[in-house]
N, CA, C and O atoms as CSV, one atom per row, in Angstrom:
chain,resi,resn,atom,element,x,y,z
A,1,MET,N,N,2.059,48.655,-68.475
A,1,MET,CA,C,0.949,47.925,-68.241
A,1,MET,C,C,0.801,47.483,-66.741
A,1,MET,O,O,0.387,48.339,-65.960
A,2,GLY,N,N,1.072,46.342,-66.303
A,2,GLY,CA,C,0.663,46.426,-64.660
A,2,GLY,C,C,1.556,45.466,-64.232
A,2,GLY,O,O,2.245,44.804,-65.008
A,3,VAL,N,N,1.579,45.340,-62.788
A,3,VAL,CA,C,2.457,44.481,-62.254
A,3,VAL,C,C,1.965,43.092,-61.933
A,3,VAL,O,O,1.010,42.954,-61.169
A,4,VAL,N,N,2.536,42.115,-62.447
A,4,VAL,CA,C,2.184,40.695,-62.102
A,4,VAL,C,C,3.109,39.975,-61.047
A,4,VAL,O,O,4.318,39.790,-61.185
A,5,LEU,N,N,2.305,39.587,-59.925
A,5,LEU,CA,C,3.043,39.181,-59.000
A,5,LEU,C,C,2.742,37.392,-59.033
A,5,LEU,O,O,1.636,36.925,-59.304
A,6,ALA,N,N,3.956,36.556,-58.701
A,6,ALA,CA,C,3.784,35.340,-58.586
A,6,ALA,C,C,2.780,34.936,-57.287
A,6,ALA,O,O,2.702,35.597,-56.251
A,7,SER,N,N,2.134,33.869,-57.541
A,7,SER,CA,C,1.232,33.196,-56.414
A,7,SER,C,C,2.048,33.550,-55.067
A,7,SER,O,O,3.219,33.271,-54.813
A,8,GLY,N,N,1.180,34.186,-54.337
A,8,GLY,CA,C,1.622,34.364,-52.863
A,8,GLY,C,C,2.556,35.699,-52.566
A,8,GLY,O,O,3.208,35.917,-51.546
A,9,GLY,N,N,2.427,36.600,-53.848
A,9,GLY,CA,C,3.262,37.882,-53.790
A,9,GLY,C,C,2.769,38.706,-52.611
A,9,GLY,O,O,1.704,38.360,-52.100
A,10,THR,N,N,3.425,39.764,-52.117
A,10,THR,CA,C,2.938,40.558,-51.192
A,10,THR,C,C,3.097,41.866,-51.895
A,10,THR,O,O,4.038,42.039,-52.670
A,11,ILE,N,N,2.229,42.772,-51.657
A,11,ILE,CA,C,2.296,44.266,-51.857
A,11,ILE,C,C,2.237,45.108,-50.776
A,11,ILE,O,O,1.200,45.162,-50.114
A,12,THR,N,N,3.136,45.733,-50.515
A,12,THR,CA,C,3.311,46.724,-49.375
A,12,THR,C,C,3.015,48.064,-49.734
A,12,THR,O,O,3.457,48.500,-50.797
A,13,GLY,N,N,2.294,48.808,-48.952
A,13,GLY,CA,C,1.982,50.303,-49.311
A,13,GLY,C,C,0.508,50.045,-49.808
A,13,GLY,O,O,-0.165,49.019,-49.718
A,14,ASP,N,N,0.179,51.350,-50.395
A,14,ASP,CA,C,-1.266,51.611,-50.778
A,14,ASP,C,C,-1.451,50.781,-51.969
A,14,ASP,O,O,-0.469,50.569,-52.680
A,15,LEU,N,N,-2.748,50.218,-52.316
A,15,LEU,CA,C,-3.021,49.587,-53.444
A,15,LEU,C,C,-4.370,50.270,-54.047
A,15,LEU,O,O,-5.413,50.223,-53.394
A,16,ARG,N,N,-4.311,50.896,-55.301
A,16,ARG,CA,C,-5.281,51.482,-56.011
A,16,ARG,C,C,-5.777,50.568,-57.176
A,16,ARG,O,O,-4.948,50.019,-57.902
A,17,ILE,N,N,-7.105,50.401,-57.363
A,17,ILE,CA,C,-7.317,49.454,-58.495
A,17,ILE,C,C,-8.395,50.397,-59.210
A,17,ILE,O,O,-9.322,50.854,-58.541
A,18,THR,N,N,-8.266,50.688,-60.589
A,18,THR,CA,C,-9.113,51.466,-61.275
A,18,THR,C,C,-10.000,50.565,-62.099
A,18,THR,O,O,-10.980,51.114,-62.601
A,19,GLY,N,N,-9.841,49.378,-62.306
A,19,GLY,CA,C,-10.763,48.309,-62.980
A,19,GLY,C,C,-11.309,47.460,-61.973
A,19,GLY,O,O,-11.122,47.625,-60.768
A,20,LYS,N,N,-11.962,46.582,-62.467
A,20,LYS,CA,C,-12.581,45.448,-61.685
A,20,LYS,C,C,-11.650,44.585,-60.892
A,20,LYS,O,O,-10.539,44.269,-61.319
A,21,LEU,N,N,-12.081,44.242,-59.830
A,21,LEU,CA,C,-11.140,43.121,-58.945
A,21,LEU,C,C,-12.265,41.892,-58.975
A,21,LEU,O,O,-13.374,41.874,-58.443
A,22,THR,N,N,-11.650,40.941,-59.722
A,22,THR,CA,C,-12.491,39.704,-59.889
A,22,THR,C,C,-11.703,38.423,-59.223
A,22,THR,O,O,-10.478,38.378,-59.114
A,23,THR,N,N,-12.601,37.393,-58.799
A,23,THR,CA,C,-12.038,36.300,-58.483
A,23,THR,C,C,-12.493,35.048,-59.481
A,23,THR,O,O,-13.481,35.019,-60.216
A,24,PRO,N,N,-11.567,34.112,-59.306
A,24,PRO,CA,C,-11.884,33.106,-60.442
A,24,PRO,C,C,-13.219,32.357,-60.383
A,24,PRO,O,O,-13.468,32.086,-59.208
A,25,PRO,N,N,-14.053,31.976,-61.120
A,25,PRO,CA,C,-15.318,31.441,-61.167
A,25,PRO,C,C,-15.464,30.237,-60.145
A,25,PRO,O,O,-14.589,29.375,-60.062
A,26,GLY,N,N,-16.481,30.224,-59.462
A,26,GLY,CA,C,-16.665,29.169,-58.375
A,26,GLY,C,C,-17.252,29.607,-57.075
A,26,GLY,O,O,-17.739,28.759,-56.327
A,27,ALA,N,N,-17.242,30.710,-56.796
A,27,ALA,CA,C,-17.719,31.368,-55.671
A,27,ALA,C,C,-19.235,30.958,-55.549
A,27,ALA,O,O,-19.925,31.089,-56.560
A,28,THR,N,N,-19.810,30.473,-54.397
A,28,THR,CA,C,-20.855,30.095,-54.175
A,28,THR,C,C,-21.877,31.168,-53.564
A,28,THR,O,O,-21.844,31.422,-52.360
A,29,PRO,N,N,-22.741,31.760,-54.387
A,29,PRO,CA,C,-23.448,32.901,-53.903
A,29,PRO,C,C,-24.436,32.363,-52.795
A,29,PRO,O,O,-24.708,31.163,-52.819
A,30,ALA,N,N,-24.976,33.152,-51.853
A,30,ALA,CA,C,-25.674,32.707,-50.846
A,30,ALA,C,C,-27.238,32.811,-51.018
A,30,ALA,O,O,-28.009,32.896,-50.062
A,31,ASP,N,N,-27.598,32.797,-52.262
A,31,ASP,CA,C,-29.006,32.829,-52.577
A,31,ASP,C,C,-29.791,31.555,-52.121
A,31,ASP,O,O,-31.018,31.506,-52.210
A,32,TYR,N,N,-29.031,30.522,-51.628
A,32,TYR,CA,C,-29.664,29.280,-51.259
A,32,TYR,C,C,-30.235,29.680,-49.907
A,32,TYR,O,O,-30.880,28.775,-49.377
A,33,VAL,N,N,-30.154,30.822,-49.215
A,33,VAL,CA,C,-30.876,30.948,-48.052
A,33,VAL,C,C,-32.217,31.280,-48.394
A,33,VAL,O,O,-33.054,31.224,-47.493
A,34,PHE,N,N,-32.544,31.594,-49.468
A,34,PHE,CA,C,-34.099,31.785,-49.966
A,34,PHE,C,C,-34.871,30.679,-50.278
A,34,PHE,O,O,-36.094,30.812,-50.302
A,35,GLU,N,N,-34.277,29.441,-50.559
A,35,GLU,CA,C,-35.027,28.312,-50.797
A,35,GLU,C,C,-35.623,27.923,-49.478
A,35,GLU,O,O,-35.061,28.097,-48.397
A,36,PRO,N,N,-37.051,27.270,-49.685
A,36,PRO,CA,C,-37.917,26.955,-48.712
A,36,PRO,C,C,-37.350,25.957,-47.602
A,36,PRO,O,O,-37.802,25.928,-46.457
A,37,ASP,N,N,-36.390,25.200,-48.026
A,37,ASP,CA,C,-35.909,24.212,-47.028
A,37,ASP,C,C,-34.585,24.677,-46.229
A,37,ASP,O,O,-33.965,23.914,-45.490
A,38,TYR,N,N,-34.221,26.047,-46.471
A,38,TYR,CA,C,-32.937,26.528,-45.711
A,38,TYR,C,C,-33.394,26.766,-44.395
A,38,TYR,O,O,-34.441,27.358,-44.136
A,39,LYS,N,N,-32.531,26.259,-43.486
A,39,LYS,CA,C,-32.990,26.512,-41.885
A,39,LYS,C,C,-32.340,27.623,-41.298
A,39,LYS,O,O,-31.240,27.580,-40.748
A,40,LEU,N,N,-33.048,28.603,-41.430
A,40,LEU,CA,C,-32.667,30.020,-40.940
A,40,LEU,C,C,-32.518,29.895,-39.196
A,40,LEU,O,O,-33.476,29.614,-38.475
A,41,ALA,N,N,-31.327,30.124,-38.764
A,41,ALA,CA,C,-31.229,30.099,-37.393
A,41,ALA,C,C,-32.026,31.261,-36.623
A,41,ALA,O,O,-32.028,32.440,-36.978
A,42,PRO,N,N,-32.721,30.722,-35.482
A,42,PRO,CA,C,-33.469,31.755,-34.704
A,42,PRO,C,C,-32.626,32.722,-34.254
A,42,PRO,O,O,-31.453,32.400,-34.069
A,43,LEU,N,N,-33.054,34.104,-33.986
A,43,LEU,CA,C,-32.143,34.991,-33.405
A,43,LEU,C,C,-31.603,34.600,-32.086
A,43,LEU,O,O,-30.448,34.850,-31.741
A,44,SER,N,N,-32.561,33.915,-31.283
A,44,SER,CA,C,-32.177,33.470,-30.011
A,44,SER,C,C,-30.688,32.665,-30.071
A,44,SER,O,O,-29.755,32.959,-29.325
A,45,GLU,N,N,-30.636,31.640,-31.050
A,45,GLU,CA,C,-29.550,30.962,-31.362
A,45,GLU,C,C,-28.157,31.929,-31.755
A,45,GLU,O,O,-26.989,31.743,-31.413
A,46,VAL,N,N,-28.630,32.807,-32.433
A,46,VAL,CA,C,-27.652,33.877,-33.084
A,46,VAL,C,C,-26.986,34.564,-31.642
A,46,VAL,O,O,-25.823,34.524,-31.241
A,47,GLU,N,N,-28.110,35.157,-31.082
A,47,GLU,CA,C,-27.714,35.929,-29.699
A,47,GLU,C,C,-26.889,35.154,-28.761
A,47,GLU,O,O,-25.931,35.677,-28.194
A,48,ALA,N,N,-27.203,34.005,-28.588
A,48,ALA,CA,C,-26.294,32.889,-27.860
A,48,ALA,C,C,-24.873,32.719,-28.210
A,48,ALA,O,O,-23.929,32.744,-27.420
A,49,PHE,N,N,-24.821,32.510,-29.716
A,49,PHE,CA,C,-23.641,32.201,-30.188
A,49,PHE,C,C,-22.514,33.458,-30.035
A,49,PHE,O,O,-21.329,33.342,-29.721
A,50,THR,N,N,-23.196,34.590,-30.330
A,50,THR,CA,C,-22.402,35.837,-30.279
A,50,THR,C,C,-22.141,36.002,-28.896
A,50,THR,O,O,-20.962,36.208,-28.604
A,51,LYS,N,N,-23.047,35.954,-27.892
A,51,LYS,CA,C,-22.646,36.017,-26.602
A,51,LYS,C,C,-21.340,35.134,-26.173
A,51,LYS,O,O,-20.455,35.742,-25.571
A,52,ALA,N,N,-21.176,33.874,-26.415
A,52,ALA,CA,C,-20.363,33.136,-26.232
A,52,ALA,C,C,-19.067,33.263,-27.069
A,52,ALA,O,O,-18.010,32.821,-26.617
A,53,ASN,N,N,-19.127,33.823,-28.207
A,53,ASN,CA,C,-18.123,33.729,-29.070
A,53,ASN,C,C,-17.801,35.148,-29.387
A,53,ASN,O,O,-16.632,35.249,-29.759
A,54,LYS,N,N,-18.359,36.119,-29.368
A,54,LYS,CA,C,-18.053,37.507,-29.593
A,54,LYS,C,C,-17.863,37.624,-31.252
A,54,LYS,O,O,-16.995,38.396,-31.660
A,55,HIS,N,N,-18.558,36.968,-32.081
A,55,HIS,CA,C,-18.683,37.139,-33.409
A,55,HIS,C,C,-19.784,36.277,-33.847
A,55,HIS,O,O,-20.298,35.412,-33.137
A,56,LEU,N,N,-20.194,36.617,-35.319
A,56,LEU,CA,C,-21.312,35.963,-35.838
A,56,LEU,C,C,-20.874,34.599,-36.111
A,56,LEU,O,O,-19.671,34.407,-36.290
A,57,PRO,N,N,-21.835,33.465,-36.173
A,57,PRO,CA,C,-21.417,32.184,-36.794
A,57,PRO,C,C,-21.169,32.313,-38.070
A,57,PRO,O,O,-21.777,33.083,-38.813
A,58,GLU,N,N,-20.119,31.450,-38.450
A,58,GLU,CA,C,-19.447,31.309,-39.908
A,58,GLU,C,C,-18.566,32.585,-40.129
A,58,GLU,O,O,-18.014,32.771,-41.213
A,59,VAL,N,N,-18.459,33.351,-39.213
A,59,VAL,CA,C,-17.467,34.444,-39.608
A,59,VAL,C,C,-16.186,34.241,-38.607
A,59,VAL,O,O,-16.347,33.988,-37.413
A,60,PRO,N,N,-15.125,34.355,-39.106
A,60,PRO,CA,C,-14.017,34.178,-38.463
A,60,PRO,C,C,-13.831,35.136,-37.346
A,60,PRO,O,O,-14.040,36.326,-37.579
A,61,SER,N,N,-13.373,34.672,-35.874
A,61,SER,CA,C,-13.112,35.791,-34.890
A,61,SER,C,C,-11.961,36.832,-35.394
A,61,SER,O,O,-11.235,36.682,-36.377
A,62,ALA,N,N,-11.973,37.834,-34.553
A,62,ALA,CA,C,-10.935,39.000,-34.872
A,62,ALA,C,C,-9.546,38.319,-34.821
A,62,ALA,O,O,-8.648,38.594,-35.617
A,63,LYS,N,N,-9.416,37.248,-33.648
A,63,LYS,CA,C,-8.044,36.802,-33.606
A,63,LYS,C,C,-7.777,35.888,-34.872
A,63,LYS,O,O,-6.674,35.893,-35.419
A,64,GLU,N,N,-8.735,35.172,-35.279
A,64,GLU,CA,C,-8.188,34.245,-36.602
A,64,GLU,C,C,-8.170,35.190,-37.749
A,64,GLU,O,O,-7.464,34.928,-38.722
A,65,MET,N,N,-8.858,36.217,-37.712
A,65,MET,CA,C,-8.555,37.266,-38.942
A,65,MET,C,C,-7.094,37.710,-38.773
A,65,MET,O,O,-6.332,37.779,-39.737
A,66,THR,N,N,-6.695,38.036,-37.403
A,66,THR,CA,C,-5.551,38.871,-37.278
A,66,THR,C,C,-4.445,37.815,-37.674
A,66,THR,O,O,-3.510,38.144,-38.404
A,67,GLU,N,N,-4.585,36.477,-37.149
A,67,GLU,CA,C,-3.598,35.695,-37.259
A,67,GLU,C,C,-3.157,34.997,-38.696
A,67,GLU,O,O,-2.034,34.721,-39.120
A,68,ASN,N,N,-4.495,34.812,-39.293
A,68,ASN,CA,C,-4.533,34.152,-40.734
A,68,ASN,C,C,-4.908,35.053,-41.920
A,68,ASN,O,O,-4.957,34.699,-43.098
A,69,GLY,N,N,-5.196,36.421,-41.362
A,69,GLY,CA,C,-5.582,36.995,-42.796
A,69,GLY,C,C,-6.875,36.646,-43.036
A,69,GLY,O,O,-7.529,35.816,-42.405
A,70,VAL,N,N,-7.285,37.411,-44.120
A,70,VAL,CA,C,-8.865,37.273,-44.573
A,70,VAL,C,C,-8.893,37.044,-46.095
A,70,VAL,O,O,-8.335,37.838,-46.853
A,71,ASP,N,N,-9.590,35.883,-46.567
A,71,ASP,CA,C,-9.898,35.723,-47.794
A,71,ASP,C,C,-10.929,36.535,-48.202
A,71,ASP,O,O,-12.092,36.236,-47.932
A,72,MET,N,N,-10.628,37.589,-48.860
A,72,MET,CA,C,-11.694,38.626,-49.128
A,72,MET,C,C,-12.770,38.095,-49.800
A,72,MET,O,O,-13.850,38.437,-49.319
A,73,ALA,N,N,-12.833,37.251,-50.913
A,73,ALA,CA,C,-13.620,36.907,-51.691
A,73,ALA,C,C,-14.545,35.887,-50.822
A,73,ALA,O,O,-15.773,35.941,-50.891
A,74,ALA,N,N,-13.894,35.003,-50.042
A,74,ALA,CA,C,-14.833,34.163,-49.234
A,74,ALA,C,C,-15.509,34.929,-48.134
A,74,ALA,O,O,-16.646,34.661,-47.748
A,75,MET,N,N,-14.636,36.059,-47.561
A,75,MET,CA,C,-15.503,36.824,-46.605
A,75,MET,C,C,-16.781,37.573,-47.128
A,75,MET,O,O,-17.861,37.588,-46.538
A,76,ASN,N,N,-16.489,38.218,-48.372
A,76,ASN,CA,C,-17.624,38.769,-49.121
A,76,ASN,C,C,-18.919,37.992,-49.276
A,76,ASN,O,O,-20.049,38.473,-49.189
A,77,MET,N,N,-18.558,36.532,-49.555
A,77,MET,CA,C,-19.779,35.582,-49.691
A,77,MET,C,C,-20.587,35.211,-48.235
A,77,MET,O,O,-21.778,35.011,-47.999
A,78,VAL,N,N,-19.341,35.215,-47.350
A,78,VAL,CA,C,-20.080,35.083,-46.005
A,78,VAL,C,C,-20.906,36.277,-45.528
A,78,VAL,O,O,-22.030,36.131,-45.048
A,79,LEU,N,N,-20.371,37.342,-45.663
A,79,LEU,CA,C,-21.266,38.587,-45.337
A,79,LEU,C,C,-22.423,38.972,-46.386
A,79,LEU,O,O,-23.244,39.822,-46.042
A,80,LEU,N,N,-22.508,38.398,-47.598
A,80,LEU,CA,C,-23.527,38.478,-48.218
A,80,LEU,C,C,-24.647,37.586,-47.592
A,80,LEU,O,O,-25.783,38.023,-47.406
A,81,LYS,N,N,-24.283,36.372,-47.291
A,81,LYS,CA,C,-25.085,35.456,-46.617
A,81,LYS,C,C,-25.782,36.045,-45.457
A,81,LYS,O,O,-26.974,35.812,-45.256
A,82,LYS,N,N,-25.089,36.784,-44.704
A,82,LYS,CA,C,-25.414,37.426,-43.440
A,82,LYS,C,C,-26.561,38.309,-43.633
A,82,LYS,O,O,-27.609,38.282,-42.989
A,83,VAL,N,N,-26.252,39.087,-44.582
A,83,VAL,CA,C,-27.119,40.310,-45.143
A,83,VAL,C,C,-28.459,39.614,-45.545
A,83,VAL,O,O,-29.501,40.132,-45.145
A,84,GLU,N,N,-28.515,38.474,-46.309
A,84,GLU,CA,C,-29.654,37.868,-46.841
A,84,GLU,C,C,-30.512,37.252,-45.595
A,84,GLU,O,O,-31.737,37.314,-45.492
A,85,GLU,N,N,-29.512,36.577,-44.571
A,85,GLU,CA,C,-30.298,36.084,-43.523
A,85,GLU,C,C,-31.091,37.256,-42.806
A,85,GLU,O,O,-32.292,37.199,-42.545
A,86,LEU,N,N,-30.192,38.409,-42.501
A,86,LEU,CA,C,-30.944,39.331,-41.850
A,86,LEU,C,C,-32.191,39.758,-42.682
A,86,LEU,O,O,-33.248,40.105,-42.154
A,87,THR,N,N,-32.018,39.714,-43.792
A,87,THR,CA,C,-33.292,40.119,-44.716
A,87,THR,C,C,-34.436,39.372,-44.420
A,87,THR,O,O,-35.539,39.914,-44.357
A,88,LEU,N,N,-34.256,38.068,-44.215
A,88,LEU,CA,C,-35.285,37.243,-44.149
A,88,LEU,C,C,-35.835,37.347,-42.615
A,88,LEU,O,O,-37.038,37.229,-42.383
A,89,HIS,N,N,-34.926,37.563,-41.635
A,89,HIS,CA,C,-35.524,37.702,-40.113
A,89,HIS,C,C,-36.436,39.209,-40.087
A,89,HIS,O,O,-37.342,39.448,-39.289
A,90,ALA,N,N,-35.923,40.167,-41.208
A,90,ALA,CA,C,-36.764,41.456,-41.025
A,90,ALA,C,C,-38.006,41.235,-41.717
A,90,ALA,O,O,-38.954,41.913,-41.323
A,91,ILE,N,N,-38.230,40.334,-42.779
A,91,ILE,CA,C,-39.484,39.946,-43.230
A,91,ILE,C,C,-40.230,39.331,-42.327
A,91,ILE,O,O,-41.342,39.811,-42.106
A,92,ALA,N,N,-39.826,38.201,-41.636
A,92,ALA,CA,C,-40.522,37.580,-40.710
A,92,ALA,C,C,-40.795,38.513,-39.368
A,92,ALA,O,O,-41.791,38.278,-38.685
A,93,LEU,N,N,-40.010,39.430,-39.062
A,93,LEU,CA,C,-40.638,40.361,-37.898
A,93,LEU,C,C,-41.601,41.383,-38.431
A,93,LEU,O,O,-42.419,41.925,-37.688
A,94,GLN,N,N,-41.489,41.705,-39.982
A,94,GLN,CA,C,-42.473,42.608,-40.402
A,94,GLN,C,C,-43.942,41.929,-40.359
A,94,GLN,O,O,-44.948,42.531,-39.984
A,95,LYS,N,N,-43.917,40.757,-40.743
A,95,LYS,CA,C,-45.163,39.914,-40.791
A,95,LYS,C,C,-45.596,39.711,-39.496
A,95,LYS,O,O,-46.802,39.798,-39.264
A,96,ASP,N,N,-44.665,39.406,-38.448
A,96,ASP,CA,C,-45.192,39.330,-36.999
A,96,ASP,C,C,-45.897,40.759,-36.552
A,96,ASP,O,O,-46.879,40.685,-35.814
A,97,VAL,N,N,-45.486,41.889,-36.922
A,97,VAL,CA,C,-45.682,43.107,-36.551
A,97,VAL,C,C,-47.264,43.477,-37.105
A,97,VAL,O,O,-48.146,44.066,-36.479
A,98,GLU,N,N,-47.314,42.920,-38.511
A,98,GLU,CA,C,-48.609,43.106,-39.187
A,98,GLU,C,C,-49.654,42.428,-38.522
A,98,GLU,O,O,-50.715,42.994,-38.259
A,99,ALA,N,N,-49.387,41.081,-38.194
A,99,ALA,CA,C,-50.319,40.090,-37.535
A,99,ALA,C,C,-50.573,40.816,-36.156
A,99,ALA,O,O,-51.764,40.890,-35.854
A,100,GLN,N,N,-49.717,41.341,-35.305
A,100,GLN,CA,C,-50.169,41.947,-34.186
A,100,GLN,C,C,-50.981,43.255,-34.358
A,100,GLN,O,O,-51.828,43.601,-33.535
A,101,LYS,N,N,-50.689,43.936,-35.431
A,101,LYS,CA,C,-51.362,45.288,-35.645
A,101,LYS,C,C,-52.951,44.643,-35.855
A,101,LYS,O,O,-53.840,45.207,-35.218
A,102,THR,N,N,-53.300,43.563,-36.665
A,102,THR,CA,C,-54.465,43.194,-36.942
A,102,THR,C,C,-55.022,42.629,-35.576
A,102,THR,O,O,-56.086,43.079,-35.150
A,103,ALA,N,N,-54.481,41.861,-35.023
A,103,ALA,CA,C,-55.135,41.159,-33.689
A,103,ALA,C,C,-55.368,42.323,-32.625
A,103,ALA,O,O,-56.259,42.179,-31.788
A,104,LEU,N,N,-54.628,43.408,-32.642
A,104,LEU,CA,C,-54.939,44.481,-31.816
A,104,LEU,C,C,-56.246,45.262,-32.204
A,104,LEU,O,O,-57.138,45.446,-31.376
A,105,ALA,N,N,-56.327,45.755,-33.619
A,105,ALA,CA,C,-57.437,46.229,-34.067
A,105,ALA,C,C,-58.655,45.508,-33.720
A,105,ALA,O,O,-59.685,46.096,-33.393
A,106,ASP,N,N,-58.535,44.056,-33.798
A,106,ASP,CA,C,-59.676,43.073,-33.522
A,106,ASP,C,C,-60.146,43.200,-32.159
A,106,ASP,O,O,-61.329,43.067,-31.846
A,107,GLN,N,N,-59.158,43.472,-31.310
A,107,GLN,CA,C,-59.398,43.401,-29.795
A,107,GLN,C,C,-60.006,44.727,-29.161
A,107,GLN,O,O,-60.777,44.821,-28.206
A,108,GLN,N,N,-59.405,45.804,-30.016
A,108,GLN,CA,C,-59.964,47.048,-29.877
A,108,GLN,C,C,-61.447,47.151,-30.389
A,108,GLN,O,O,-62.161,48.000,-29.855
A,109,LYS,N,N,-61.937,46.401,-31.325
A,109,LYS,CA,C,-63.277,46.432,-31.848
A,109,LYS,C,C,-64.192,45.708,-30.718
A,109,LYS,O,O,-65.189,46.194,-30.184
A,110,VAL,N,N,-63.695,44.604,-30.511
A,110,VAL,CA,C,-64.335,43.761,-29.412
A,110,VAL,C,C,-64.537,44.520,-28.032
A,110,VAL,O,O,-65.595,44.413,-27.411
A,111,MET,N,N,-63.525,45.256,-27.602
A,111,MET,CA,C,-63.462,46.059,-26.508
A,111,MET,C,C,-64.568,47.239,-26.583
A,111,MET,O,O,-65.346,47.531,-25.675
A,112,ALA,N,N,-64.481,47.828,-27.796
A,112,ALA,CA,C,-65.489,48.896,-28.202
A,112,ALA,C,C,-67.135,48.453,-28.077
A,112,ALA,O,O,-68.076,49.127,-27.658
A,113,ASP,N,N,-67.116,47.137,-28.575
A,113,ASP,CA,C,-68.664,46.589,-28.698
A,113,ASP,C,C,-69.038,46.175,-27.224
A,113,ASP,O,O,-70.172,46.389,-26.795
A,114,MET,N,N,-68.176,45.648,-26.548
A,114,MET,CA,C,-68.389,45.443,-25.082
A,114,MET,C,C,-68.631,46.638,-24.169
A,114,MET,O,O,-69.412,46.526,-23.224
A,115,LYS,N,N,-67.999,47.760,-24.411
A,115,LYS,CA,C,-68.036,48.971,-23.653
A,115,LYS,C,C,-69.579,49.598,-24.228
A,115,LYS,O,O,-70.304,50.202,-23.437
A,116,ALA,N,N,-69.962,49.405,-25.566
A,116,ALA,CA,C,-71.310,49.786,-25.924
A,116,ALA,C,C,-72.325,49.239,-25.279
A,116,ALA,O,O,-73.186,49.897,-24.697
A,117,ALA,N,N,-72.282,47.795,-25.352
A,117,ALA,CA,C,-73.189,46.841,-24.808
A,117,ALA,C,C,-73.252,47.090,-23.184
A,117,ALA,O,O,-74.384,46.965,-22.716
A,118,LEU,N,N,-72.252,47.410,-22.292
A,118,LEU,CA,C,-72.262,47.710,-21.097
A,118,LEU,C,C,-72.939,49.185,-20.698
A,118,LEU,O,O,-73.676,49.377,-19.731
A,119,GLU,N,N,-72.620,49.923,-21.426
A,119,GLU,CA,C,-73.346,51.304,-21.386
A,119,GLU,C,C,-74.897,51.157,-21.700
A,119,GLU,O,O,-75.772,51.637,-20.979
A,120,ALA,N,N,-75.117,50.477,-22.797
A,120,ALA,CA,C,-76.685,50.202,-22.966
A,120,ALA,C,C,-77.201,49.495,-21.947
A,120,ALA,O,O,-78.345,49.830,-21.639
A,121,MET,N,N,-76.641,48.479,-21.224
A,121,MET,CA,C,-77.189,47.845,-20.059
A,121,MET,C,C,-77.358,48.824,-18.848
A,121,MET,O,O,-78.387,48.777,-18.174
A,122,ARG,N,N,-76.392,49.674,-18.582
A,122,ARG,CA,C,-76.375,50.474,-17.462
A,122,ARG,C,C,-77.788,51.632,-17.807
A,122,ARG,O,O,-78.509,52.122,-16.938
A,123,GLY,N,N,-77.876,51.817,-18.996
A,123,GLY,CA,C,-78.752,52.915,-19.450
A,123,GLY,C,C,-80.302,52.448,-19.154
A,123,GLY,O,O,-81.245,53.231,-19.271
A,124,ARG,N,N,-80.435,51.196,-18.792
A,124,ARG,CA,C,-81.901,50.696,-18.867
A,124,ARG,C,C,-82.631,51.024,-17.758
A,124,ARG,O,O,-83.814,50.692,-17.676
């Protein structure tokens, strides 16, 4: 069948799992980041944090992971949250790009109209 370890057991060597690796129910998925009242940190704050701490907010530092190990289930949830936050930032940036494209097209039309009016005035 399989090997069952007591709580806190250690496996040394390679571990291969051919079935599913699951955790007990209760993990909190990060879908709450899509709620309208979720406060998404501005990228400037994330940048400042990463410059000061050399890791993302809510993600343990390399030192912490090395000293304490990594709870893989918890880390998976944190990483999912970070992917979802990045998705929200990408969506916001895409909206900004589209708005800038529209504004640029409007400005180019105004410039073309002004150029045509100037040429008409010169031609009199």
